[in-house]
N, C-alpha and C positions, 0 to 999 in steps of 0.2 A: 445646574444653575449657570447662566451666562456670566462671564467676567464683566465687572463694572467698567464702563468706558472712562478714559482719561481725556478730558477736554482742555484745550487751550482757551483761556478766557481773556477778553480785553478788559483791563481794569478801568479804562476810561469810560466804558459803557456798562460793564458787568455782563455783557453778552458772550455766549460761547462762540469761538471762532471756528474751531475744527476739532475733530477727535484725532488725537495723535497716537494713542496707545490704549491698552487695557491694563487694569490693575493686575499685578503678578500674583499668581497662585503660590501656595507653599511649594509645589513641585517646581515651578519656574524659578523661584528663589533658590531652591536647592540646586537646580541645573546651573544657574549663574555662578553660585559659589563654587561648585565643583569644577566648572570650566576655569574659573580664576585660580583655584588650587592647582589645577593641572598645568597652568601657565607659569608657575614659579620658576621652573628650570630655565625658561627663556630669558629671565631677568638676572640670572646668576652672573653673567659677564658684565662688569662695570662699564666697559667701553660701549657695549650694546645699550645699556640703560641710559647713559648720557647722550648717546646719539639719538635714541628714541625721544628723549625729552626735548632735544633741540628740534627734531623733525616735527614734533607735536606743536611747538611754538610756531614754526614756519607754516605748517598747514593751517593753523588757526588764523594766522595773519592773511593767508591767501583767501580764506573764506570770510574775511572781516565784514564785508558789505552784507552778505546774507545773514551772518550771525547777529550783527548789530540790529538789523531790521527785525529779525525774529525776536530778539531780546526786548526791544522797545515795544513791540506789539503786545508782549505778555506782561511787561513790568511798568511801562509808561515812565521809565527813568530818563528817557531822552537819548538821542544818538551821541551827543557830545560826552555826556557822563559815561555811556556804555563803551564808546570807542576808547576812552581813557582807561576804563576798567579792563578791557580786553588787552590793551597794551601792557598794563601792569601784570596781567596773568601770564602773558608770553615772556615778560622779563623774569618773572618768578620761575617759570619752567627752565629757562636758560641758566638762572642762578643755581638751581639745584643740579643741573647738569655739570656746572663748574665744581660744585661741592663733591659730586660723585667722582669726577676726574681727579680731584686733589686727594681724596681718600682719608683725610684727617678724621672724618666722622666715624671711621672704623675703630678708632681709639686703640691702636695696636700697642701692646705693652709686652715686652719680652724680658724675662729674668733668667739668666743662666744659673746653674746650680752653685750654691755657696755653702760649703760645709762649715765655714767658720762663723756663720750667723747663728743666732740663738732665737728660736730653734733653727736648724739647718733649712736652707731654701732649696727645693728641688727645681728642676727645669720647668718653668711656667710660661705659657704663651697665651695671651688674652686678646680677643678682639670681639667685634659685635656682628651678629648675624640677623637677617630679617625674621620678623615674627611669623609672617604668613599672610593670609588674606585679610585685608583691611576693609571694613564697612565704613562708607562715608555717607553722612546725612547732609544733603545740600541745604544751604541757607536761602531764604527768600529774597533778602535785600541786596545780595551780590551774586547775580546770575552767572558771572564768570569767576570772579576771584575767590568765592567761597562755595562754589558749586561743583559741577562735574569736572572742570579742568583746574580747580582751585588749589589752594595750599595744602589741604589734606591729601588730595589725589597726587599732586606733584611730589610732595615729600615722601609719601608712601611708595610710589613708583621708584623714586630715587633710592630709597632704602632697599629696594628689591622685592617689594610686596605688591602683588596684584590687588586690584581694587574692585569692589562692587558698590556702586553708588545708588542710594535711594534718592530718586529725583524729587525735587520740591514741586508740589502741585501748582505753584504760581508760575512756573516756566517749564512745563513738560515738553513742549515742542522744541524749545531751544536745547533742552537736555538731550533729546534724541539727536539733534543735529551735531552737537558738540561731541557726543559719544561716537558718532560715526566718523568724525574728523580724527579723534584720538585712535580709533581702531585702524583707520587708514594709515596713520603714522606708524602704528605698531607693525602693520603688515610690511612696510618698507624695510623692516629689520627682522623679518621672519619671526615676529612675536605673534602668538595666537591672539585672535580678537577677544578671546575670553579674559585676557589680562585686564580688561575694563568692562565690567558688567554694569547693567543699568536696569533697575526695577522701579515700578510705580506702585503707589498705594500705601495706605496706613498699615494694613495687615502685613504687607510685604516688608515694611520696616521693622515690625515686631518679629517676623520670622527671621529676618536677617540677623538681628542681634542675638538670637537664640541658636543660630546654626553652629554645629560643633566644629566646622572647619574655618569659621571666622575667628581670627586671633586677636583683633583689636578693632576699635571703632573711633571715628572722629565725628563730632556733631557741632553744628552751629544753629541755635534757635532759642526757643523759649525755656524758661525755668521749668515749667510743668512738663513739657515734652522731653526735655533733656534729662530731668531727674528720673522720669519713668524708665527711660532707656538705660540710664546709669544703674538704676536698681536692678533692671533685668540682666545687665552685664555682670553684676556682682552675684546674682542669684543663680547663675548657670552652674551645672555640675562642675565645670571648669571655668571659673571666673576669668574675665579678660579685661585688659586696660580699656577704659572709656575716657577719651579726651573730649570733654564737652565744654563749649562756650555757651552759657545759659542766659545771662542777663547782667546789666550793669547800669548804675546810676551816674557814674563818672562825675563826682563832685568837683566843684571849682570854689576855691577860697580866694577872695579878693581883699587884700589888706586895705586899711583906711588910707595909708600913704599912697598906695597904687591908685586908688579911686580918686584921690585928690590930684595926683600927678597927671593921669591920663584917662580919666573916667569916660570921656566921650569915645575914645578909641576902643576901650575895653567893651563898652556897650555895643558898639558897632560890630566888633569882632565876635562877641557872644551871639548876636543875632545871626550872623552868617554861619556860625558853627551849628547852632541848634536847629536851623532851618535847612541846612545842607541836605540834599537828597530827600526833601520833605520830612526831615527829622528821622529818617529811617536808617541811621548809622548806629551800630552797636556801641560806638564810643561818643554818641551825642551827649553833651553836658546836660544832665537832667536835674541837678540841684546846684544852685549857685549861692554862696554865702557872701552877701554884700553888706557893708557897714551901714548902720543908721546914720542920719545926719545929712548935711548938705552935699558932701562928696558923693555919697551913695545915691542921693536924689538925682544928681547930675548924670551919673552913670545910667540910672533907670530912664531918664528922659531920652538919652541917646538910644538905649535899647528899645524904648517904645517907638521912637521915630523910625528906626530901622525895621523892626518887625512889622509895623503898620504898612510899610511899603512892600512887604513880601506878598507875592501873588498866591492865591489858593492853588493847591496841588493835588495830585492823584496819588493815593497810597497803593501799595502793591496788590491789594485785593479788597473787596468790600467787607470781608470779615474784619480785617484790620481797621478799616475805616469806622465800622460800627463800634469796635472796641475802643478806638481813640475817642470818638465822640462821647461815649458813655463814661470813659475814664476821666476825661477832663471835667465833665459835668459833675461827677461824684466828688472830685477834688475841690471844685469851685464852690460847692455847697457847704463846705466846712466853715465854721464860724471863724471870722478873722482873715479868711482868704479873700484876696481881691484879684481882679482881672484887668490890669491896665490895658492889655490888648487881649480880647477874649478869643481863645482858641475853640475850635469846634467844626461843625459842618459848614463847608464853604459853598455847597451846592449839592445836587443829587449824587454826584460821584466824586466830589472833592472835599478837602478839608482846608481850613484856614489856620495859619500859624498864630500863636499867642503865648503869653506867659502869665503865671500866677505869682502873687507875692503873699508872704506870710511872716509874721514876727517869728524869729528864730526860737524864741522862748517856747513856742508851741511844740517844737520838735525835740526839746531837751529831755522829755520823759515819755514813757510808753503810753499809747492811747490811740484814739481815732486818727490823729494826725500822722501816724506811721504810714498811712496810705501815701503821703507826700514823699516818703523815702523809698517808694517802689517805682521801678521804671514804667514810664508811660510811652509806648512806642508811637512816635509821630512828632510833629513840629511844635513841641511845648517844652517849657522848662519851668522849674519852681525857683523863685528867688526868695531866699530867707534873709531877712534883715536882722543882723545881730548888733547888740548893744556894746559888747566888749569882747576881748579875745577869749575870755573864759567861756562865754556863751557859745562862741563859734567852735571852740575846742570840744565842748560837751556834745554839740550836734555831730561833729565828725566822729566822736567816739562811739556813736550809736549806729553808724553806717555798716552795712554788710560789705563783703569783698567786692572789688570793682576792677574793671580792666584798666582804668586810668584814674588819676587824681591830679588836679591842676592847682597851682597857686600863682596869682599875679601879685608881684611885689614892685616896690618903687626902685629907682636906680640906687638909692642909698642902701636899701635892704638887699638888693642884688649884689652889692659890694661886700656883704657880710655884716652890715650894721644892724642893730636892733635884733629882732627875732628871726631874721632871714634864715640862718642855718637851722634853727629849731623847727621851722615850718616844714621843711623837707622831711625831717625825722618824724614829725607827726603824721605826715601823709603816707610815708613809705609802707606802714603796715596795711594800708587800705587797698593798695593796687599794685599791678605788675608794671605799670608805666607811670612815672611821675613827671609832670611837665611844669616848667617855669616860664611864665610870660608867653604862653602859646595856647593853642586850642587842640583838643584831642582828636577831632575828626581828621582822618587821614592817617593810615598806618603804613609807614614806609617799609618796603621790602629790602631789608639790609641785614648783614650778619649779626649786628648787635641788637636787633629788634626783639622785643618781647611783647606778645599779644596774649595775655592771660592774667590771672589774678586770683586772689583768695575766693573761695566759694561764697556766693553762687556765680561769680564771674566765670569761673571755670572749675571743672571737677578734678583737675590735676595741676601740678606746678609747671607744666610744660607750656610752650608757646605754639600757636598755630600759624605764626608768620615769622619769617626769618630763617636763617640757615639751621638753627638748632631744632627746628620743627621736625627734622628727620629723625631725631633721637627717640621720638614717640614710638617708632615702628621697629625698633631694634632691641636685642637683648644681648648681654655679654656672655661669652663662653670662654673657659680657659682649658687649655690642654696641658696635662702634666706628664712629663717623661715621654712624650711622643717622639719617635724617631723622625728625623728631618724628612725622610722620604714619604712619610705619611701625612705630613702637615700641609694645610692650605698654603698656597704661595705667599699669602699675606704675612705669614708667621715664620717664614724661613730666614735663617741668619743672614744670608747675602742681600736681603731686601730686594728681590728681583723686580718688584713692582714699583720701587722707589717711593714708598709710602712714608708720610710723617709718622714717627713712632717714638716710643720711649724704650730704650735698649739699655738694660742693666742700670737703670736709674737715671739715664741721661736722655734728654729730648733730642732726637735726631730729625733733620729735615733734608 
């Protein structure tokens, strides 16, 4: 039986552009994983790893024009957005190179023997080592930042773990181009090209998660697909960590005082956030709690005006377009749901932005309105009008885990007056990132960033963005009573590598 072709498709027309590959067989997945496994030793030297990451960033920048053109042809996200995303991706690669050079991620802890302790302490030396081959499942909506060269790949390589990427079918041609760039960067440091494997096809993704030499996996995508892979990772004879980002509603609470103080600006800001990238951000605000009454009405007028001025856009593929059109239609049919700006089909290949409104009371108990508490991928949000704080709090209490939760407060509330401090405490259990007077779209690459949240936002407590993303691909090991001559250089008394570490209970730098 011939292998199924992998086509590059133009989302603006739905037409096939070119065949770029074929779907990988089980044997080809096995070969890719084994090649990655054999490349582990080439990543053992931290100096080589950091140099490789920096070279990868430089090579991606050198190929910017070709890569952005290919990405736009397959995603319709536009050259401006894609150029910025590629720059973010290169910054992220260099940021992880800096982390590798610093070495704090190794968490070196050394305790000399202490016979006076109860119980006595032997000589103990602890640090972290790479898990092994990491499977990365690319995202559709970020063809650079959450795909072949994205955060999962960058952090895994930084940890010393080779990677096999399952390409997303929405940008297979770009995936091939980027993989070639990364392999070229690897070759400049005598790292085998197998350090970065790439496979295509649904079955290849299933085979990848089951492979015995795969030690961990990272995923960004749907709840359904991510949960299936998560369950497969747990059902293996030897279960492995599965760090999945699955779905998020990203609720926003707007206090009555905030709506009265700056409702027009909030409405305009919400419109920009929910329609950014044609609503295809994983942190798009999908549920917004707005007070009933005049202040809330003014905010909705501003939102209506801004969303009405938004042009129709192209989603990443026609399957997503069909799901969006069907999803908003199903929600709009619920009793009491209104469409001040009707979202849906904008044309044969496009969608139009809009929003729905519903009395918050409809969301306070289980029933058919729970559909409004599920993510709808695309340029739409649900505005729930609440009568009082208790009603808003009840709705928030019914929400699943999220990547973000946002509150807009007045200047007085921001200064600690009224319920300002309580609001953050109420939102904290819902999400991994809590925002005040901002919008969640846009995830900065920074040491303090956390991009994750309670299930189903993610399947673990880890982050996929920021410096601590590297921790997902490491495990601690402690050596007890090992002679100095046998120890890794990282754990020797003289600290020959100059690493940050905790030595006999004291933090050294």
